[in-house]
C-alpha positions in Angstrom: 92.1 -26.2 -36.3 93.9 -27.9 -33.4 92.4 -25.4 -30.9 88.9 -26.2 -32.2 89.5 -29.9 -31.7 90.8 -29.3 -28.1 87.6 -27.2 -27.3 85.4 -29.9 -28.8 87.2 -32.6 -26.8 86.8 -30.6 -23.6 83.1 -30.2 -24.3 82.7 -33.9 -25.0 84.5 -34.8 -21.8 82.3 -32.4 -19.8 79.2 -33.9 -21.5 80.4 -37.4 -20.7 81.1 -36.5 -17.0 77.6 -35.2 -16.7 75.9 -38.4 -18.0 76.3 -40.2 -14.7 76.7 -39.3 -11.0 80.4 -38.5 -11.1 82.8 -37.4 -8.4 86.5 -37.4 -7.6 87.5 -38.4 -4.1 90.9 -38.2 -2.4 91.8 -40.9 0.0 93.6 -40.1 3.2 95.8 -42.4 5.2 92.7 -43.5 7.3 91.0 -44.6 4.0 88.5 -41.9 4.4 86.9 -40.4 1.3 87.2 -36.6 0.8 85.3 -35.0 -2.0 87.5 -33.2 -4.5 85.0 -32.7 -7.3 81.4 -33.6 -7.9 79.1 -32.9 -10.9 75.6 -31.6 -10.7 74.0 -35.1 -11.0 76.0 -36.3 -7.9 74.7 -33.4 -5.8 71.1 -33.9 -7.1 71.3 -37.6 -6.2 72.2 -36.7 -2.6 69.8 -33.7 -2.5 72.5 -31.3 -1.4 73.7 -28.1 -3.1 77.5 -27.9 -3.1 77.4 -25.2 -0.5 75.1 -27.3 1.8 77.3 -30.3 1.5 80.4 -28.3 2.4 78.6 -26.8 5.4 77.1 -30.0 6.8 79.8 -32.5 5.8 82.9 -30.5 5.1 84.5 -32.5 2.4 84.0 -35.9 4.1 81.9 -38.2 1.9 81.8 -40.7 4.8 79.4 -38.4 6.6 76.7 -39.6 4.1 77.1 -43.2 5.0 74.9 -45.0 7.4 76.8 -45.3 10.7 77.0 -49.1 10.6 78.5 -48.9 7.1 81.4 -46.5 7.8 83.9 -49.0 9.2 82.9 -51.7 6.8 83.6 -49.4 3.8 86.9 -48.3 5.3 88.0 -51.9 5.7 86.8 -52.8 2.1 88.7 -49.8 0.7 91.8 -50.7 2.5 91.6 -54.4 1.5 90.7 -53.7 -2.2 93.5 -51.0 -2.4 96.1 -53.4 -1.1 95.1 -55.9 -3.9 95.3 -53.2 -6.6 93.1 -52.6 -9.6 89.6 -51.1 -9.4 87.5 -50.8 -6.3 83.9 -51.8 -6.4 81.7 -51.0 -3.4 78.0 -51.0 -2.6 76.7 -49.1 0.4 73.8 -47.1 1.8 73.9 -43.4 2.1 71.5 -40.9 3.6 70.3 -38.1 1.4 69.7 -34.6 2.9 66.0 -35.4 3.2 66.7 -38.6 5.2 65.9 -41.0 2.4 68.3 -43.9 2.2 69.9 -44.8 -1.2 72.0 -47.8 -2.2 75.0 -46.6 -4.2 77.3 -48.6 -6.4 80.7 -47.0 -6.6 83.4 -48.1 -9.0 86.8 -46.4 -8.5 90.4 -46.5 -9.7 93.4 -45.0 -8.0 95.7 -42.5 -9.6 98.5 -40.4 -8.3 98.2 -36.6 -8.8 100.8 -34.2 -7.4 102.0 -36.9 -4.9 98.4 -37.5 -3.6 96.5 -40.7 -4.0 93.3 -39.8 -5.9 90.3 -42.1 -6.3 88.3 -41.5 -9.5 84.8 -42.7 -9.0 81.5 -43.2 -10.7 78.6 -43.5 -8.4 75.3 -45.0 -9.4 72.0 -45.1 -7.5 71.1 -48.8 -7.4 68.2 -48.5 -4.8 65.6 -49.9 -7.2 67.7 -53.1 -7.6 68.0 -53.7 -3.9 
């Protein structure tokens, strides 16, 4: 019975992850964001397939940001990281088709295998802006 509950719990977690645009970013010393995992809704939001994103951006999420937003976001990540707790950012990104979106990102740091990992939920808030 325990194995059945574990399988059910995994299915529920996967379902929950797929309800919003979800991604896991790792943070480097330069406060850059590197994509560790993204679900299908995240890729649909940015209009890239996982392969296209890897080819065009490598694993650097910052490549999607508008040029004038990159340093601002790096500074905000560094400042909010120093304070601790959750990170909340709003910024503009460029989808593959050139359309600009406003994204609200809420993240929390964790340490995995000695690496600082940023768990994020990203929501398209363009209609609110």
